[in-house]
C-alpha positions in Angstrom: 11.7 -39.6 44.6 13.8 -36.7 46.5 15.0 -38.1 50.2 14.2 -35.9 53.2 17.5 -35.0 55.2 17.5 -33.9 58.7 18.5 -30.4 59.8 22.0 -31.9 61.0 22.8 -33.3 57.8 22.1 -29.8 56.3 24.8 -28.5 58.7 27.3 -31.2 57.9 26.7 -30.4 54.3 26.9 -26.5 54.7 30.5 -27.2 56.5 31.8 -29.5 53.7 30.7 -26.6 51.0 32.5 -23.9 53.4 35.7 -26.5 53.1 35.1 -26.5 49.4 35.3 -22.7 49.2 38.8 -22.6 50.6 40.2 -24.0 47.2 38.6 -21.2 45.1 41.6 -20.2 43.1 43.7 -22.8 43.5 41.9 -26.2 41.9 40.6 -24.7 38.9 39.9 -25.7 36.0 38.8 -28.4 38.8 35.8 -28.2 41.0 35.7 -26.9 44.5 35.2 -30.1 46.5 34.7 -30.6 50.4 34.0 -33.6 52.3 32.4 -34.1 56.4 32.9 -37.5 57.3 30.3 -38.3 60.0 30.2 -41.2 62.8 28.1 -41.6 65.4 26.8 -38.0 65.0 30.0 -36.3 65.4 32.7 -35.4 62.7 35.5 -37.6 62.8 37.1 -36.1 59.2 36.9 -33.2 57.1 38.9 -32.3 54.1 39.0 -30.1 50.6 40.5 -30.2 47.4 43.2 -28.0 47.8 45.6 -27.4 44.5 45.2 -28.8 41.3 46.9 -32.0 41.1 46.6 -32.7 44.5 44.6 -35.0 46.7 40.9 -35.1 46.4 38.7 -34.0 49.3 37.6 -37.4 50.2 41.1 -38.3 50.5 42.0 -35.6 52.5 39.0 -36.4 54.7 39.9 -39.8 55.0 43.5 -39.7 55.8 41.9 -37.0 58.8 39.7 -40.0 60.1 41.5 -43.0 59.7 40.2 -46.1 61.6 37.2 -44.3 62.4 36.6 -43.7 58.5 34.8 -47.6 58.5 31.4 -47.2 59.3 30.9 -43.5 58.9 29.0 -41.2 56.6 30.7 -39.3 54.0 29.1 -35.7 53.0 30.4 -34.6 49.7 29.6 -31.6 47.9 30.2 -33.3 44.2 30.3 -37.0 42.9 33.1 -38.6 43.6 35.2 -39.4 40.8 35.8 -43.1 39.5 38.6 -42.5 36.9 42.3 -42.4 37.0 43.3 -38.5 36.1 46.4 -36.8 38.0 44.9 -38.8 41.2 43.4 -42.1 41.8 39.5 -42.6 41.9 37.9 -41.3 44.8 35.0 -44.0 44.4 38.3 -46.7 45.4 39.2 -45.0 48.5 35.5 -44.6 49.8 35.0 -48.2 49.3 38.4 -49.2 50.7 37.9 -47.3 54.0 34.6 -49.0 54.7 32.3 -46.0 54.4 28.8 -47.1 54.9 26.8 -44.2 53.5 27.6 -41.2 51.1 25.5 -38.2 50.8 26.1 -36.1 47.7 24.9 -32.2 47.1 25.1 -32.9 43.6 26.3 -35.6 40.7 29.1 -34.5 38.4 28.3 -33.6 35.1 31.4 -34.4 33.6 30.8 -37.7 31.2 33.6 -39.5 32.9 31.9 -39.3 35.9 28.3 -38.4 35.8 26.5 -41.3 37.1 29.3 -44.0 37.0 30.8 -42.6 40.6 27.3 -43.3 42.6 26.5 -46.5 40.4 29.9 -47.8 41.3 29.4 -47.2 44.9 26.0 -48.7 45.0 27.4 -51.7 43.4 29.8 -52.2 46.6 26.8 -51.9 48.9 27.2 -48.4 49.9 23.9 -46.4 50.1 24.2 -43.1 48.2 22.0 -40.3 48.5 22.1 -37.4 46.2 20.4 -33.7 46.3 21.2 -32.2 49.8 21.8 -28.8 49.0 22.4 -29.1 45.6 21.3 -25.1 44.6 24.5 -24.1 47.1 26.7 -26.7 45.3 25.6 -25.3 42.2 26.1 -21.6 42.9 29.9 -22.3 44.3 30.9 -24.3 41.5 29.2 -22.8 38.6 32.5 -21.3 36.5 33.6 -25.2 36.5 30.0 -26.3 35.1 30.1 -23.5 32.6 33.7 -24.2 31.1 32.8 -28.0 31.1 29.0 -27.5 30.0 29.7 -24.7 27.1 33.7 -24.5 26.6 33.8 -20.8 28.1 34.8 -19.5 30.8 32.9 -17.9 33.5 33.0 -13.8 33.4 33.1 -11.6 36.0 32.1 -7.6 35.5 34.5 -5.2 38.2 34.3 -1.6 38.3 34.2 1.0 41.0 31.7 4.2 40.9 30.3 6.7 42.8 27.0 6.6 43.9 25.4 8.3 41.2 27.0 5.5 38.7 30.1 7.4 37.3 33.5 5.7 36.8 35.6 9.1 36.5 35.0 12.5 36.5 34.6 14.8 33.1 38.4 15.0 33.1 39.1 11.2 33.1 39.8 11.4 36.7 39.3 8.2 38.5 41.9 7.8 41.2 40.5 6.8 43.6 36.8 6.3 43.8 37.0 3.4 45.9 38.7 3.1 49.1 42.0 1.5 50.2 40.0 -1.6 51.6 38.1 -1.9 48.2 41.1 -2.2 46.4 42.6 -4.5 48.5 39.7 -6.9 47.9 39.7 -6.1 44.3 43.1 -7.3 44.2 42.4 -10.7 46.0 39.7 -11.2 43.2 42.8 -10.6 40.7 44.8 -13.2 42.5 42.4 -15.8 41.8 41.3 -15.6 38.5 42.7 -16.7 35.0 42.7 -13.3 33.1 42.3 -9.9 33.4 40.3 -8.2 30.3 40.5 -4.3 29.5 39.9 -2.5 26.6 42.8 -0.4 24.6 41.3 2.6 25.8 41.7 1.9 29.5 45.4 0.9 28.7 45.8 4.6 26.8 44.3 6.4 29.5 45.5 4.8 32.6 48.6 2.4 31.8 47.6 0.0 34.3 49.9 -3.0 35.3 47.1 -5.5 35.7 48.7 -7.5 38.4 47.5 -8.7 42.1 49.2 -6.8 44.6 47.5 -9.1 47.2 50.2 -10.6 49.6 49.2 -14.4 48.4 47.9 -14.3 44.8 46.6 -18.0 44.0 46.9 -17.6 40.4 49.0 -15.5 37.6 46.1 -13.6 35.6 47.0 -13.2 32.2 46.6 -9.9 31.0 44.4 -9.6 28.1 44.0 -6.5 26.2 41.2 -5.8 23.3 42.8 -3.9 20.7 40.7 -4.3 17.3 43.7 -1.7 15.6 46.8 -2.6 17.7 46.9 1.1 19.3 48.6 -0.4 22.5 51.5 2.3 23.4 54.8 0.9 22.9 56.0 1.9 26.2 53.4 0.7 28.4 53.4 -1.1 31.2 52.0 -3.9 30.1 54.5 -4.7 27.5 57.4 -3.2 29.8 56.5 -6.5 32.0 55.2 -8.9 29.4 58.3 -10.9 30.0 57.0 -11.5 33.6 53.7 -12.0 33.0 51.7 -13.3 30.4 50.0 -11.0 28.0 47.7 -11.3 25.3 46.4 -8.5 22.8 43.2 -9.5 21.1 43.1 -7.7 17.7 41.1 -8.2 14.2 42.8 -11.2 12.6 43.6 -9.0 9.6 46.2 -7.5 11.9 47.9 -10.6 13.0 50.6 -9.8 10.1 51.1 -6.1 10.5 54.2 -4.8 11.3 52.6 -3.3 14.5 51.7 -7.1 15.3 55.6 -8.0 14.3 56.8 -5.2 17.0 54.5 -6.0 19.7 55.2 -9.6 19.3 59.0 -8.7 19.8 58.1 -7.1 23.2 56.9 -10.5 24.5 53.0 -10.2 24.1 51.0 -12.8 22.3 48.8 -11.4 19.3 45.8 -13.3 19.1 43.6 -12.4 16.0 39.7 -13.0 16.2 36.6 -12.1 13.8 35.6 -8.4 13.5 32.7 -6.7 12.7 31.2 -2.8 12.8 30.0 -3.8 16.5 33.7 -5.0 17.6 35.6 -7.8 18.3 33.9 -11.3 18.3 33.8 -11.7 22.0 31.9 -15.1 22.3 34.9 -16.4 19.8 37.4 -14.8 22.4 35.7 -16.7 25.2 35.8 -19.9 23.4 39.7 -19.5 22.7 40.0 -18.9 26.2 38.0 -22.0 27.5 40.2 -24.0 25.4 43.0 -22.9 27.2 40.9 -24.0 30.5 40.3 -20.7 32.0 37.6 -21.1 34.5 37.3 -17.3 35.7 38.0 -14.1 33.8 37.6 -10.6 35.2 36.3 -7.6 32.9 37.6 -4.6 34.6 36.8 -1.8 32.2 36.4 0.8 31.0 32.8 1.4 30.5 32.4 0.6 26.6 34.2 -2.8 27.1 32.3 -3.8 30.3 29.0 -2.7 28.5 29.7 -4.4 25.3 30.0 -7.4 27.6 26.4 -6.9 28.8 25.1 -6.2 25.8 26.2 -9.3 24.3 24.9 -11.4 27.3 28.3 -12.7 28.2 28.4 -11.5 31.7 27.8 -14.1 34.3 28.3 -12.1 37.8 29.3 -8.4 38.7 31.4 -7.3 41.5 30.5 -3.4 41.7 32.3 -1.2 44.4 30.1 1.9 45.2 31.7 5.0 47.1 29.2 7.1 48.9 30.5 10.1 46.8 28.7 12.0 44.4 30.6 13.1 40.9 27.7 14.3 38.4 28.4 15.8 35.0 27.0 15.2 31.9 30.4 14.5 30.2 31.5 12.0 33.1 31.6 8.4 32.2 29.4 5.6 33.5 30.2 2.0 34.4 28.0 0.7 31.2 28.5 2.7 28.2 27.6 -0.2 25.5 24.2 -0.1 23.5 22.0 -0.6 26.5 18.3 -2.1 25.9 15.7 -0.1 24.1 13.1 -0.5 27.1 13.6 -1.3 30.9 11.4 -4.4 30.5 14.5 -5.7 28.0 17.2 -4.9 31.2 18.8 -7.6 32.7 17.5 -8.8 36.3 20.3 -10.3 38.8 19.0 -13.8 39.5 21.2 -13.2 43.1 22.3 -10.3 45.0 24.6 -9.6 48.2 25.3 -6.5 49.3 28.8 -6.1 52.0 30.3 -3.2 53.6 33.9 -2.9 52.7 35.7 0.0 54.4 33.6 2.8 53.5 32.2 1.7 50.2 29.4 -0.9 49.9 30.3 -3.7 47.4 27.4 -5.6 45.1 27.6 -8.7 44.1 25.4 -9.6 41.4 24.8 -12.9 39.9 23.7 -12.5 36.4 23.2 -16.4 35.3 22.0 -19.4 37.2 
């Protein structure tokens, strides 16, 4: 039977979730985790998982609390690990510190942990409660849960558009639809994902660098180009910088032994062959390949056909849309989602969660497309 938690306990767990979110982009493919230690009605220590391979949230919180951890209650956003990985088990640390109670937002679904962490704590005499702010915890770690559950990374669609839905003018001019603050924010997102995906038409038209120009990127994203017929220009910026930033050209697997593929490989890119059909490259197969490489988050940036194809195939989990208060118009001006699209309005996807924020002169829509 679900336990009744107090309003103050919700406050402490919300603090733990906020701490956990600080690890975004630094801890993947591990989950983001936060921990708050409370004794006598006040916080005596807190911490979060700061970087992959580093101490976990519980250990950092216990270190901050020192002797005050004995008899405290730990509010943790995810079931503590109970196995040796890159760090010792957090269950052992909580037991050794003398914590009397552990409140969890959710159980960890990873097989070596799921349920065992709770069982070990209870066997040691620690009272364990589960389910405080569980929906928020699942929302936070949805990419981790998806990777572990399906073997595929979390897919974010991202684009900038005018208020009437155009991503460029009829001549192809798109610089700049969004404002400077929006572009800085977009680069910040680039700096926390594992890969940035574009179609070859975008490479030909825009010659993008696809790197994060944020001051302190947390990750170096691989550049992934969907190029079924290997049309990437030999002088493209992506190729000129392939020695510095990982670059993958995804093509029809029948193309991998061609002279074009060998030429591109000599320029330092990886040629990745996948199945192909009349509808295009096997994107689901590609996602499984990226998942096996432990990529947790990837961002699809365009163009419209690539964005639309991911949405049509129901492979998108999230969308970040920068909406400028411009009107472009024009029948030949491209729109953001140029795939097949649904036949009926009733079949169009509806976001499960929508957040709208301001970024300079633009509106930013954060749409969650899956649970």
